[in-house]
All heavy atoms as a GROMACS GRO file, in nm:
protein
  571
    1MET      N    1   0.682  -4.687   4.603
    1MET     CA    2   0.562  -4.740   4.666
    1MET      C    3   0.443  -4.666   4.614
    1MET      O    4   0.444  -4.544   4.608
    1MET     CB    5   0.575  -4.718   4.823
    1MET     CG    6   0.447  -4.752   4.890
    1MET     SD    7   0.454  -4.786   5.067
    1MET     CE    8   0.529  -4.656   5.149
    2ARG      N    9   0.336  -4.736   4.579
    2ARG     CA   10   0.213  -4.674   4.528
    2ARG      C   11   0.133  -4.623   4.647
    2ARG      O   12   0.129  -4.688   4.752
    2ARG     CB   13   0.132  -4.780   4.452
    2ARG     CG   14   0.205  -4.821   4.321
    2ARG     CD   15   0.131  -4.922   4.247
    2ARG     NE   16   0.008  -4.869   4.190
    2ARG     CZ   17  -0.076  -4.932   4.112
    2ARG    NH1   18  -0.053  -5.059   4.091
    2ARG    NH2   19  -0.181  -4.876   4.066
    3MET      N   20   0.066  -4.512   4.626
    3MET     CA   21  -0.011  -4.448   4.734
    3MET      C   22  -0.152  -4.509   4.740
    3MET      O   23  -0.220  -4.524   4.632
    3MET     CB   24  -0.020  -4.298   4.711
    3MET     CG   25   0.112  -4.229   4.719
    3MET     SD   26   0.151  -4.188   4.885
    3MET     CE   27   0.159  -4.016   4.870
    4ILE      N   28  -0.200  -4.537   4.856
    4ILE     CA   29  -0.336  -4.587   4.871
    4ILE      C   30  -0.437  -4.474   4.859
    4ILE      O   31  -0.404  -4.358   4.883
    4ILE     CB   32  -0.348  -4.664   5.004
    4ILE    CG1   33  -0.316  -4.575   5.123
    4ILE    CG2   34  -0.263  -4.788   5.002
    4ILE    CD1   35  -0.346  -4.638   5.260
    5THR      N   36  -0.554  -4.513   4.830
    5THR     CA   37  -0.667  -4.417   4.817
    5THR      C   38  -0.745  -4.412   4.948
    5THR      O   39  -0.728  -4.496   5.036
    5THR     CB   40  -0.761  -4.457   4.704
    5THR    OG1   41  -0.823  -4.583   4.740
    5THR    CG2   42  -0.688  -4.471   4.570
    6GLY      N   43  -0.835  -4.320   4.956
    6GLY     CA   44  -0.926  -4.314   5.068
    6GLY      C   45  -1.009  -4.443   5.084
    6GLY      O   46  -1.036  -4.490   5.192
    7LEU      N   47  -1.052  -4.498   4.970
    7LEU     CA   48  -1.126  -4.623   4.974
    7LEU      C   49  -1.044  -4.733   5.030
    7LEU      O   50  -1.094  -4.815   5.110
    7LEU     CB   51  -1.177  -4.657   4.830
    7LEU     CG   52  -1.256  -4.786   4.818
    7LEU    CD1   53  -1.380  -4.785   4.911
    7LEU    CD2   54  -1.293  -4.812   4.676
    8HIS      N   55  -0.916  -4.740   4.998
    8HIS     CA   56  -0.826  -4.838   5.054
    8HIS      C   57  -0.818  -4.826   5.206
    8HIS      O   58  -0.825  -4.926   5.274
    8HIS     CB   59  -0.680  -4.820   5.002
    8HIS     CG   60  -0.659  -4.876   4.864
    8HIS    ND1   61  -0.616  -4.796   4.761
    8HIS    CD2   62  -0.667  -5.006   4.818
    8HIS    CE1   63  -0.602  -4.874   4.651
    8HIS    NE2   64  -0.633  -4.998   4.687
    9VAL      N   65  -0.811  -4.704   5.254
    9VAL     CA   66  -0.809  -4.680   5.400
    9VAL      C   67  -0.938  -4.731   5.463
    9VAL      O   68  -0.933  -4.804   5.566
    9VAL     CB   69  -0.785  -4.532   5.433
    9VAL    CG1   70  -0.796  -4.507   5.586
    9VAL    CG2   71  -0.652  -4.485   5.382
   10LYS      N   72  -1.050  -4.695   5.407
   10LYS     CA   73  -1.180  -4.738   5.464
   10LYS      C   74  -1.190  -4.891   5.464
   10LYS      O   75  -1.228  -4.953   5.566
   10LYS     CB   76  -1.297  -4.678   5.385
   10LYS     CG   77  -1.432  -4.698   5.447
   10LYS     CD   78  -1.542  -4.632   5.367
   10LYS     CE   79  -1.542  -4.483   5.389
   10LYS     NZ   80  -1.658  -4.416   5.334
   11LEU      N   81  -1.155  -4.951   5.351
   11LEU     CA   82  -1.162  -5.098   5.341
   11LEU      C   83  -1.063  -5.167   5.435
   11LEU      O   84  -1.092  -5.266   5.499
   11LEU     CB   85  -1.137  -5.144   5.197
   11LEU     CG   86  -1.241  -5.107   5.093
   11LEU    CD1   87  -1.188  -5.136   4.950
   11LEU    CD2   88  -1.374  -5.173   5.120
   12GLY      N   89  -0.944  -5.112   5.444
   12GLY     CA   90  -0.843  -5.166   5.534
   12GLY      C   91  -0.882  -5.156   5.678
   12GLY      O   92  -0.866  -5.252   5.758
   13ARG      N   93  -0.945  -5.046   5.715
   13ARG     CA   94  -0.993  -5.030   5.853
   13ARG      C   95  -1.099  -5.131   5.884
   13ARG      O   96  -1.101  -5.188   5.991
   13ARG     CB   97  -1.041  -4.883   5.868
   13ARG     CG   98  -1.033  -4.828   6.005
   13ARG     CD   99  -1.059  -4.680   6.010
   13ARG     NE  100  -1.169  -4.627   5.930
   13ARG     CZ  101  -1.294  -4.635   5.964
   13ARG    NH1  102  -1.332  -4.697   6.073
   13ARG    NH2  103  -1.388  -4.578   5.882
   14THR      N  104  -1.190  -5.147   5.787
   14THR     CA  105  -1.295  -5.244   5.806
   14THR      C  106  -1.239  -5.387   5.820
   14THR      O  107  -1.283  -5.463   5.908
   14THR     CB  108  -1.392  -5.236   5.688
   14THR    OG1  109  -1.447  -5.109   5.685
   14THR    CG2  110  -1.508  -5.340   5.702
   15ALA      N  111  -1.143  -5.422   5.734
   15ALA     CA  112  -1.082  -5.556   5.740
   15ALA      C  113  -1.014  -5.579   5.875
   15ALA      O  114  -1.019  -5.693   5.926
   15ALA     CB  115  -0.983  -5.571   5.627
   16LEU      N  116  -0.954  -5.476   5.928
   16LEU     CA  117  -0.885  -5.489   6.059
   16LEU      C  118  -0.983  -5.479   6.176
   16LEU      O  119  -0.947  -5.514   6.288
   16LEU     CB  120  -0.782  -5.381   6.072
   16LEU     CG  121  -0.658  -5.396   5.982
   16LEU    CD1  122  -0.567  -5.269   5.992
   16LEU    CD2  123  -0.577  -5.521   6.007
   17GLY      N  124  -1.105  -5.432   6.146
   17GLY     CA  125  -1.206  -5.416   6.252
   17GLY      C  126  -1.172  -5.306   6.352
   17GLY      O  127  -1.195  -5.320   6.473
   18ILE      N  128  -1.110  -5.197   6.303
   18ILE     CA  129  -1.075  -5.084   6.391
   18ILE      C  130  -1.149  -4.961   6.352
   18ILE      O  131  -1.187  -4.938   6.242
   18ILE     CB  132  -0.922  -5.060   6.391
   18ILE    CG1  133  -0.871  -5.024   6.251
   18ILE    CG2  134  -0.847  -5.181   6.444
   18ILE    CD1  135  -0.726  -4.981   6.249
   19SER      N  136  -1.170  -4.876   6.453
   19SER     CA  137  -1.243  -4.754   6.438
   19SER      C  138  -1.151  -4.640   6.392
   19SER      O  139  -1.028  -4.655   6.392
   19SER     CB  140  -1.305  -4.709   6.574
   19SER     OG  141  -1.202  -4.681   6.668
   20LEU      N  142  -1.210  -4.532   6.358
   20LEU     CA  143  -1.130  -4.412   6.328
   20LEU      C  144  -1.039  -4.371   6.443
   20LEU      O  145  -0.921  -4.341   6.424
   20LEU     CB  146  -1.223  -4.292   6.291
   20LEU     CG  147  -1.288  -4.293   6.156
   20LEU    CD1  148  -1.396  -4.186   6.145
   20LEU    CD2  149  -1.185  -4.276   6.045
   21ARG      N  150  -1.098  -4.374   6.562
   21ARG     CA  151  -1.019  -4.334   6.682
   21ARG      C  152  -0.900  -4.433   6.708
   21ARG      O  153  -0.792  -4.391   6.745
   21ARG     CB  154  -1.107  -4.330   6.806
   21ARG     CG  155  -1.212  -4.224   6.798
   21ARG     CD  156  -1.156  -4.088   6.826
   21ARG     NE  157  -1.264  -3.988   6.812
   21ARG     CZ  158  -1.244  -3.872   6.759
   21ARG    NH1  159  -1.130  -3.833   6.713
   21ARG    NH2  160  -1.345  -3.787   6.750
   22ALA      N  161  -0.925  -4.561   6.684
   22ALA     CA  162  -0.817  -4.658   6.704
   22ALA      C  163  -0.704  -4.636   6.603
   22ALA      O  164  -0.590  -4.642   6.634
   22ALA     CB  165  -0.874  -4.801   6.692
   23LEU      N  166  -0.745  -4.607   6.477
   23LEU     CA  167  -0.644  -4.577   6.373
   23LEU      C  168  -0.566  -4.448   6.404
   23LEU      O  169  -0.450  -4.442   6.385
   23LEU     CB  170  -0.711  -4.571   6.236
   23LEU     CG  171  -0.615  -4.561   6.115
   23LEU    CD1  172  -0.515  -4.674   6.113
   23LEU    CD2  173  -0.694  -4.562   5.983
   24GLU      N  174  -0.641  -4.353   6.458
   24GLU     CA  175  -0.574  -4.227   6.502
   24GLU      C  176  -0.469  -4.257   6.608
   24GLU      O  177  -0.353  -4.211   6.596
   24GLU     CB  178  -0.682  -4.135   6.559
   24GLU     CG  179  -0.624  -4.006   6.622
   24GLU     CD  180  -0.731  -3.917   6.680
   24GLU    OE1  181  -0.817  -3.971   6.757
   24GLU    OE2  182  -0.727  -3.798   6.653
   25GLU      N  183  -0.502  -4.342   6.706
   25GLU     CA  184  -0.408  -4.379   6.811
   25GLU      C  185  -0.284  -4.450   6.759
   25GLU      O  186  -0.175  -4.428   6.803
   25GLU     CB  187  -0.474  -4.463   6.920
   25GLU     CG  188  -0.575  -4.387   7.002
   25GLU     CD  189  -0.656  -4.476   7.094
   25GLU    OE1  190  -0.615  -4.592   7.116
   25GLU    OE2  191  -0.761  -4.431   7.145
   26LYS      N  192  -0.308  -4.534   6.657
   26LYS     CA  193  -0.194  -4.618   6.603
   26LYS      C  194  -0.107  -4.536   6.513
   26LYS      O  195   0.012  -4.568   6.501
   26LYS     CB  196  -0.252  -4.734   6.522
   26LYS     CG  197  -0.336  -4.828   6.605
   26LYS     CD  198  -0.254  -4.912   6.698
   26LYS     CE  199  -0.340  -5.016   6.765
   26LYS     NZ  200  -0.264  -5.093   6.868
   27THR      N  201  -0.159  -4.431   6.444
   27THR     CA  202  -0.083  -4.360   6.340
   27THR      C  203  -0.046  -4.217   6.377
   27THR      O  204   0.041  -4.158   6.314
   27THR     CB  205  -0.161  -4.358   6.210
   27THR    OG1  206  -0.280  -4.288   6.230
   27THR    CG2  207  -0.186  -4.504   6.159
   28GLY      N  208  -0.120  -4.160   6.469
   28GLY     CA  209  -0.097  -4.016   6.502
   28GLY      C  210  -0.170  -3.922   6.405
   28GLY      O  211  -0.155  -3.803   6.411
   29VAL      N  212  -0.242  -3.978   6.310
   29VAL     CA  213  -0.323  -3.902   6.215
   29VAL      C  214  -0.460  -3.879   6.277
   29VAL      O  215  -0.522  -3.976   6.320
   29VAL     CB  216  -0.332  -3.973   6.076
   29VAL    CG1  217  -0.421  -3.894   5.981
   29VAL    CG2  218  -0.197  -3.999   6.017
   30THR      N  219  -0.506  -3.758   6.277
   30THR     CA  220  -0.639  -3.732   6.344
   30THR      C  221  -0.748  -3.806   6.279
   30THR      O  222  -0.752  -3.823   6.154
   30THR     CB  223  -0.668  -3.581   6.350
   30THR    OG1  224  -0.695  -3.536   6.220
   30THR    CG2  225  -0.560  -3.503   6.415
   31ALA      N  226  -0.848  -3.843   6.352
   31ALA     CA  227  -0.964  -3.912   6.303
   31ALA      C  228  -1.037  -3.827   6.200
   31ALA      O  229  -1.086  -3.878   6.098
   31ALA     CB  230  -1.063  -3.953   6.414
   32ASN      N  231  -1.041  -3.694   6.221
   32ASN     CA  232  -1.107  -3.606   6.126
   32ASN      C  233  -1.031  -3.612   5.985
   32ASN      O  234  -1.098  -3.616   5.886
   32ASN     CB  235  -1.102  -3.462   6.183
   32ASN     CG  236  -1.185  -3.368   6.101
   32ASN    OD1  237  -1.288  -3.407   6.047
   32ASN    ND2  238  -1.141  -3.245   6.087
   33THR      N  239  -0.899  -3.610   5.990
   33THR     CA  240  -0.823  -3.616   5.862
   33THR      C  241  -0.847  -3.750   5.795
   33THR      O  242  -0.866  -3.756   5.673
   33THR     CB  243  -0.671  -3.598   5.894
   33THR    OG1  244  -0.652  -3.463   5.946
   33THR    CG2  245  -0.586  -3.616   5.769
   34ILE      N  246  -0.846  -3.859   5.871
   34ILE     CA  247  -0.870  -3.995   5.815
   34ILE      C  248  -1.007  -3.999   5.754
   34ILE      O  249  -1.023  -4.040   5.639
   34ILE     CB  250  -0.860  -4.103   5.923
   34ILE    CG1  251  -0.716  -4.105   5.981
   34ILE    CG2  252  -0.897  -4.242   5.865
   34ILE    CD1  253  -0.705  -4.192   6.107
   35SER      N  254  -1.108  -3.947   5.822
   35SER     CA  255  -1.244  -3.947   5.771
   35SER      C  256  -1.258  -3.864   5.643
   35SER      O  257  -1.317  -3.911   5.548
   35SER     CB  258  -1.340  -3.893   5.878
   35SER     OG  259  -1.472  -3.887   5.825
   36ARG      N  260  -1.195  -3.752   5.642
   36ARG     CA  261  -1.200  -3.667   5.519
   36ARG      C  262  -1.133  -3.738   5.401
   36ARG      O  263  -1.182  -3.735   5.291
   36ARG     CB  264  -1.130  -3.531   5.546
   36ARG     CG  265  -1.215  -3.434   5.628
   36ARG     CD  266  -1.166  -3.290   5.624
   36ARG     NE  267  -1.024  -3.277   5.614
   36ARG     CZ  268  -0.944  -3.254   5.717
   36ARG    NH1  269  -0.990  -3.239   5.840
   36ARG    NH2  270  -0.813  -3.240   5.701
   37TYR      N  271  -1.018  -3.802   5.428
   37TYR     CA  272  -0.948  -3.872   5.322
   37TYR      C  273  -1.033  -3.990   5.271
   37TYR      O  274  -1.046  -4.015   5.149
   37TYR     CB  275  -0.808  -3.922   5.368
   37TYR     CG  276  -0.728  -3.978   5.255
   37TYR    CD1  277  -0.695  -3.900   5.146
   37TYR    CD2  278  -0.684  -4.108   5.256
   37TYR    CE1  279  -0.620  -3.955   5.039
   37TYR    CE2  280  -0.606  -4.157   5.154
   37TYR     CZ  281  -0.574  -4.082   5.044
   37TYR     OH  282  -0.501  -4.134   4.941
   38GLU      N  283  -1.092  -4.062   5.360
   38GLU     CA  284  -1.181  -4.176   5.319
   38GLU      C  285  -1.298  -4.129   5.234
   38GLU      O  286  -1.345  -4.201   5.150
   38GLU     CB  287  -1.235  -4.246   5.448
   38GLU     CG  288  -1.134  -4.331   5.519
   38GLU     CD  289  -1.194  -4.405   5.640
   38GLU    OE1  290  -1.313  -4.375   5.678
   38GLU    OE2  291  -1.131  -4.491   5.693
   39ASN      N  292  -1.338  -4.004   5.253
   39ASN     CA  293  -1.452  -3.951   5.180
   39ASN      C  294  -1.416  -3.864   5.062
   39ASN      O  295  -1.494  -3.789   5.008
   39ASN     CB  296  -1.543  -3.873   5.277
   39ASN     CG  297  -1.615  -3.971   5.371
   39ASN    OD1  298  -1.687  -4.057   5.329
   39ASN    ND2  299  -1.594  -3.952   5.503
   40GLY      N  300  -1.287  -3.875   5.020
   40GLY     CA  301  -1.249  -3.816   4.893
   40GLY      C  302  -1.166  -3.690   4.899
   40GLY      O  303  -1.125  -3.638   4.796
   41ALA      N  304  -1.135  -3.634   5.016
   41ALA     CA  305  -1.051  -3.516   5.026
   41ALA      C  306  -0.904  -3.553   5.003
   41ALA      O  307  -0.871  -3.672   5.017
   41ALA     CB  308  -1.070  -3.451   5.162
   42ASP      N  309  -0.824  -3.457   4.974
   42ASP     CA  310  -0.685  -3.475   4.957
   42ASP      C  311  -0.616  -3.489   5.094
   42ASP      O  312  -0.671  -3.441   5.193
   42ASP     CB  313  -0.618  -3.364   4.882
   42ASP     CG  314  -0.658  -3.359   4.733
   42ASP    OD1  315  -0.687  -3.466   4.680
   42ASP    OD2  316  -0.659  -3.250   4.677
   43ALA      N  317  -0.498  -3.547   5.095
   43ALA     CA  318  -0.419  -3.555   5.217
   43ALA      C  319  -0.270  -3.545   5.174
   43ALA      O  320  -0.237  -3.578   5.060
   43ALA     CB  321  -0.444  -3.684   5.292
   44LYS      N  322  -0.187  -3.506   5.267
   44LYS     CA  323  -0.044  -3.498   5.244
   44LYS      C  324   0.014  -3.638   5.219
   44LYS      O  325  -0.036  -3.734   5.279
   44LYS     CB  326   0.030  -3.434   5.362
   44LYS     CG  327  -0.002  -3.294   5.386
   44LYS     CD  328   0.075  -3.242   5.506
   44LYS     CE  329   0.043  -3.101   5.542
   44LYS     NZ  330   0.114  -3.056   5.662
   45ALA      N  331   0.116  -3.648   5.136
   45ALA     CA  332   0.178  -3.777   5.108
   45ALA      C  333   0.233  -3.839   5.238
   45ALA      O  334   0.219  -3.962   5.258
   45ALA     CB  335   0.294  -3.758   5.009
   46SER      N  336   0.284  -3.761   5.330
   46SER     CA  337   0.336  -3.813   5.457
   46SER      C  338   0.222  -3.874   5.543
   46SER      O  339   0.244  -3.973   5.610
   46SER     CB  340   0.412  -3.706   5.536
   46SER     OG  341   0.322  -3.597   5.567
   47THR      N  342   0.104  -3.818   5.536
   47THR     CA  343  -0.012  -3.863   5.610
   47THR      C  344  -0.054  -3.997   5.552
   47THR      O  345  -0.076  -4.096   5.626
   47THR     CB  346  -0.127  -3.761   5.602
   47THR    OG1  347  -0.085  -3.642   5.665
   47THR    CG2  348  -0.253  -3.818   5.667
   48ILE      N  349  -0.062  -4.011   5.424
   48ILE     CA  350  -0.100  -4.131   5.357
   48ILE      C  351  -0.001  -4.243   5.383
   48ILE      O  352  -0.037  -4.352   5.409
   48ILE     CB  353  -0.118  -4.108   5.202
   48ILE    CG1  354  -0.228  -4.004   5.178
   48ILE    CG2  355  -0.152  -4.236   5.131
   48ILE    CD1  356  -0.233  -3.949   5.036
   49GLN      N  357   0.127  -4.207   5.383
   49GLN     CA  358   0.232  -4.304   5.414
   49GLN      C  359   0.219  -4.359   5.557
   49GLN      O  360   0.238  -4.478   5.574
   49GLN     CB  361   0.371  -4.242   5.399
   49GLN     CG  362   0.425  -4.257   5.260
   49GLN     CD  363   0.571  -4.210   5.251
   49GLN    OE1  364   0.602  -4.098   5.289
   49GLN    NE2  365   0.653  -4.297   5.204
   50LYS      N  366   0.184  -4.278   5.654
   50LYS     CA  367   0.164  -4.322   5.790
   50LYS      C  368   0.051  -4.425   5.797
   50LYS      O  369   0.067  -4.533   5.859
   50LYS     CB  370   0.131  -4.208   5.884
   50LYS     CG  371   0.249  -4.116   5.914
   50LYS     CD  372   0.203  -4.002   6.006
   50LYS     CE  373   0.309  -3.902   6.025
   50LYS     NZ  374   0.267  -3.787   6.103
   51LEU      N  375  -0.059  -4.396   5.730
   51LEU     CA  376  -0.173  -4.489   5.725
   51LEU      C  377  -0.137  -4.616   5.659
   51LEU      O  378  -0.164  -4.726   5.713
   51LEU     CB  379  -0.292  -4.419   5.660
   51LEU     CG  380  -0.349  -4.292   5.723
   51LEU    CD1  381  -0.449  -4.225   5.631
   51LEU    CD2  382  -0.415  -4.326   5.857
   52GLN      N  383  -0.074  -4.606   5.541
   52GLN     CA  384  -0.038  -4.726   5.468
   52GLN      C  385   0.065  -4.813   5.539
   52GLN      O  386   0.050  -4.933   5.548
   52GLN     CB  387   0.021  -4.684   5.328
   52GLN     CG  388   0.052  -4.802   5.238
   52GLN     CD  389   0.076  -4.757   5.096
   52GLN    OE1  390   0.060  -4.639   5.058
   52GLN    NE2  391   0.120  -4.850   5.015
   53SER      N  392   0.166  -4.753   5.597
   53SER     CA  393   0.268  -4.825   5.673
   53SER      C  394   0.208  -4.906   5.788
   53SER      O  395   0.236  -5.022   5.809
   53SER     CB  396   0.379  -4.732   5.725
   53SER     OG  397   0.450  -4.681   5.618
   54TYR      N  398   0.120  -4.836   5.865
   54TYR     CA  399   0.055  -4.904   5.978
   54TYR      C  400  -0.029  -5.024   5.930
   54TYR      O  401  -0.019  -5.132   5.980
   54TYR     CB  402  -0.029  -4.809   6.062
   54TYR     CG  403  -0.113  -4.893   6.156
   54TYR    CD1  404  -0.056  -4.955   6.265
   54TYR    CD2  405  -0.248  -4.914   6.131
   54TYR    CE1  406  -0.129  -5.038   6.349
   54TYR    CE2  407  -0.323  -4.996   6.215
   54TYR     CZ  408  -0.265  -5.056   6.322
   54TYR     OH  409  -0.337  -5.144   6.405
   55MET      N  410  -0.111  -4.998   5.830
   55MET     CA  411  -0.204  -5.099   5.784
   55MET      C  412  -0.128  -5.224   5.728
   55MET      O  413  -0.168  -5.337   5.752
   55MET     CB  414  -0.307  -5.046   5.687
   55MET     CG  415  -0.406  -4.952   5.750
   55MET     SD  416  -0.533  -4.905   5.629
   55MET     CE  417  -0.660  -4.854   5.741
   56GLU      N  418  -0.022  -5.195   5.655
   56GLU     CA  419   0.057  -5.305   5.598
   56GLU      C  420   0.124  -5.382   5.711
   56GLU      O  421   0.124  -5.504   5.704
   56GLU     CB  422   0.159  -5.251   5.499
   56GLU     CG  423   0.096  -5.210   5.368
   56GLU     CD  424   0.193  -5.144   5.269
   56GLU    OE1  425   0.300  -5.100   5.312
   56GLU    OE2  426   0.157  -5.144   5.152
   57SER      N  427   0.173  -5.316   5.808
   57SER     CA  428   0.232  -5.386   5.920
   57SER      C  429   0.130  -5.466   6.002
   57SER      O  430   0.166  -5.565   6.067
   57SER     CB  431   0.307  -5.287   6.016
   57SER     OG  432   0.220  -5.207   6.089
   58ALA      N  433   0.001  -5.423   5.998
   58ALA     CA  434  -0.104  -5.496   6.065
   58ALA      C  435  -0.159  -5.611   5.983
   58ALA      O  436  -0.249  -5.684   6.030
   58ALA     CB  437  -0.215  -5.397   6.104
   59GLY      N  438  -0.109  -5.626   5.862
   59GLY     CA  439  -0.152  -5.742   5.779
   59GLY      C  440  -0.237  -5.716   5.659
   59GLY      O  441  -0.284  -5.808   5.595
   60VAL      N  442  -0.260  -5.587   5.628
   60VAL     CA  443  -0.343  -5.552   5.512
   60VAL      C  444  -0.253  -5.553   5.386
   60VAL      O  445  -0.147  -5.494   5.388
   60VAL     CB  446  -0.409  -5.418   5.532
   60VAL    CG1  447  -0.484  -5.375   5.407
   60VAL    CG2  448  -0.506  -5.418   5.652
   61GLU      N  449  -0.305  -5.615   5.282
   61GLU     CA  450  -0.241  -5.606   5.149
   61GLU      C  451  -0.333  -5.525   5.061
   61GLU      O  452  -0.453  -5.554   5.050
   61GLU     CB  453  -0.220  -5.743   5.090
   61GLU     CG  454  -0.116  -5.823   5.158
   61GLU     CD  455  -0.094  -5.962   5.086
   61GLU    OE1  456  -0.165  -5.995   4.992
   61GLU    OE2  457  -0.004  -6.036   5.135
   62PHE      N  458  -0.280  -5.425   4.995
   62PHE     CA  459  -0.360  -5.334   4.912
   62PHE      C  460  -0.360  -5.383   4.768
   62PHE      O  461  -0.252  -5.419   4.717
   62PHE     CB  462  -0.311  -5.195   4.920
   62PHE     CG  463  -0.325  -5.132   5.059
   62PHE    CD1  464  -0.218  -5.125   5.142
   62PHE    CD2  465  -0.448  -5.091   5.102
   62PHE    CE1  466  -0.232  -5.074   5.272
   62PHE    CE2  467  -0.464  -5.043   5.231
   62PHE     CZ  468  -0.357  -5.032   5.317
   63ILE      N  469  -0.474  -5.386   4.705
   63ILE     CA  470  -0.488  -5.426   4.567
   63ILE      C  471  -0.519  -5.297   4.491
   63ILE      O  472  -0.618  -5.229   4.520
   63ILE     CB  473  -0.603  -5.528   4.551
   63ILE    CG1  474  -0.577  -5.651   4.640
   63ILE    CG2  475  -0.622  -5.559   4.403
   63ILE    CD1  476  -0.694  -5.737   4.656
   64PHE      N  477  -0.437  -5.266   4.394
   64PHE     CA  478  -0.454  -5.147   4.317
   64PHE      C  479  -0.536  -5.174   4.190
   64PHE      O  480  -0.563  -5.288   4.160
   64PHE     CB  481  -0.316  -5.080   4.285
   64PHE     CG  482  -0.250  -5.034   4.406
   64PHE    CD1  483  -0.162  -5.117   4.479
   64PHE    CD2  484  -0.279  -4.906   4.457
   64PHE    CE1  485  -0.103  -5.071   4.598
   64PHE    CE2  486  -0.217  -4.861   4.574
   64PHE     CZ  487  -0.128  -4.945   4.645
   65GLN      N  488  -0.577  -5.072   4.127
   65GLN     CA  489  -0.663  -5.083   4.003
   65GLN      C  490  -0.606  -5.187   3.911
   65GLN      O  491  -0.494  -5.178   3.868
   65GLN     CB  492  -0.670  -4.950   3.935
   65GLN     CG  493  -0.772  -4.942   3.824
   65GLN     CD  494  -0.914  -4.945   3.874
   65GLN    OE1  495  -0.947  -4.912   3.985
   65GLN    NE2  496  -1.005  -4.989   3.786
   66ASN      N  497  -0.680  -5.294   3.888
   66ASN     CA  498  -0.635  -5.401   3.798
   66ASN      C  499  -0.748  -5.452   3.708
   66ASN      O  500  -0.752  -5.569   3.674
   66ASN     CB  501  -0.582  -5.520   3.887
   66ASN     CG  502  -0.684  -5.581   3.972
   66ASN    OD1  503  -0.800  -5.538   3.975
   66ASN    ND2  504  -0.646  -5.682   4.050
   67GLY      N  505  -0.836  -5.363   3.680
   67GLY     CA  506  -0.949  -5.403   3.594
   67GLY      C  507  -1.075  -5.437   3.675
   67GLY      O  508  -1.186  -5.429   3.633
   68GLY      N  509  -1.051  -5.469   3.803
   68GLY     CA  510  -1.164  -5.506   3.893
   68GLY      C  511  -1.186  -5.402   4.001
   68GLY      O  512  -1.273  -5.415   4.084
   69GLY      N  513  -1.102  -5.297   4.001
   69GLY     CA  514  -1.113  -5.193   4.100
   69GLY      C  515  -1.018  -5.216   4.220
   69GLY      O  516  -0.970  -5.327   4.238
   70PRO      N  517  -1.001  -5.112   4.299
   70PRO     CA  518  -0.911  -5.125   4.414
   70PRO      C  519  -0.974  -5.208   4.525
   70PRO      O  520  -1.100  -5.219   4.534
   70PRO     CB  521  -0.894  -4.979   4.461
   70PRO     CG  522  -1.017  -4.912   4.411
   70PRO     CD  523  -1.056  -4.980   4.286
   71GLY      N  524  -0.893  -5.264   4.611
   71GLY     CA  525  -0.942  -5.347   4.720
   71GLY      C  526  -0.834  -5.376   4.820
   71GLY      O  527  -0.721  -5.327   4.810
   72VAL      N  528  -0.867  -5.460   4.919
   72VAL     CA  529  -0.771  -5.504   5.021
   72VAL      C  530  -0.796  -5.649   5.052
   72VAL      O  531  -0.901  -5.705   5.023
   72VAL     CB  532  -0.782  -5.421   5.151
   72VAL    CG1  533  -0.759  -5.275   5.128
   72VAL    CG2  534  -0.914  -5.445   5.221
   73ARG      N  535  -0.694  -5.711   5.108
   73ARG     CA  536  -0.708  -5.842   5.167
   73ARG      C  537  -0.615  -5.854   5.282
   73ARG      O  538  -0.520  -5.778   5.295
   73ARG     CB  539  -0.686  -5.950   5.062
   73ARG     CG  540  -0.545  -5.958   5.015
   73ARG     CD  541  -0.520  -6.073   4.917
   73ARG     NE  542  -0.394  -6.049   4.845
   73ARG     CZ  543  -0.384  -6.054   4.714
   73ARG    NH1  544  -0.487  -6.081   4.638
   73ARG    NH2  545  -0.269  -6.031   4.660
   74LEU      N  546  -0.639  -5.946   5.371
   74LEU     CA  547  -0.552  -5.971   5.489
   74LEU      C  548  -0.453  -6.076   5.453
   74LEU      O  549  -0.483  -6.179   5.387
   74LEU     CB  550  -0.630  -6.012   5.610
   74LEU     CG  551  -0.724  -5.900   5.663
   74LEU    CD1  552  -0.806  -5.957   5.783
   74LEU    CD2  553  -0.648  -5.780   5.706
   75LYS      N  554  -0.326  -6.059   5.493
   75LYS     CA  555  -0.225  -6.159   5.474
   75LYS      C  556  -0.259  -6.282   5.555
   75LYS      O  557  -0.322  -6.274   5.655
   75LYS     CB  558  -0.088  -6.106   5.516
   75LYS     CG  559  -0.036  -5.987   5.439
   75LYS     CD  560   0.096  -5.942   5.492
   75LYS     CE  561   0.136  -5.813   5.423
   75LYS     NZ  562   0.256  -5.754   5.487
   76LYS      N  563  -0.211  -6.397   5.506
   76LYS     CA  564  -0.235  -6.518   5.580
   76LYS      C  565  -0.152  -6.522   5.703
   76LYS      O  566  -0.045  -6.472   5.716
   76LYS     CB  567  -0.198  -6.641   5.495
   76LYS     CG  568  -0.294  -6.661   5.381
   76LYS     CD  569  -0.258  -6.787   5.302
   76LYS     CE  570  -0.357  -6.808   5.190
   76LYS     NZ  571  -0.331  -6.928   5.119
   0.00000   0.00000   0.00000
């Protein structure tokens, strides 16, 4: 499984329409850690996996670098 970036988290959160606090409640990852990761800081692989697993289960599909840059979309 490819690891998502902080930008993926920010875009995914926006696509789902959820706040940092809501994502914290859903994943158990503190809002401070999420915010730091979204802004370019490092995070543990287990932390990133929690965020990615939740967002994918909520309908987010992650688009990795493919010449057009990373992004997200919602599943139909």
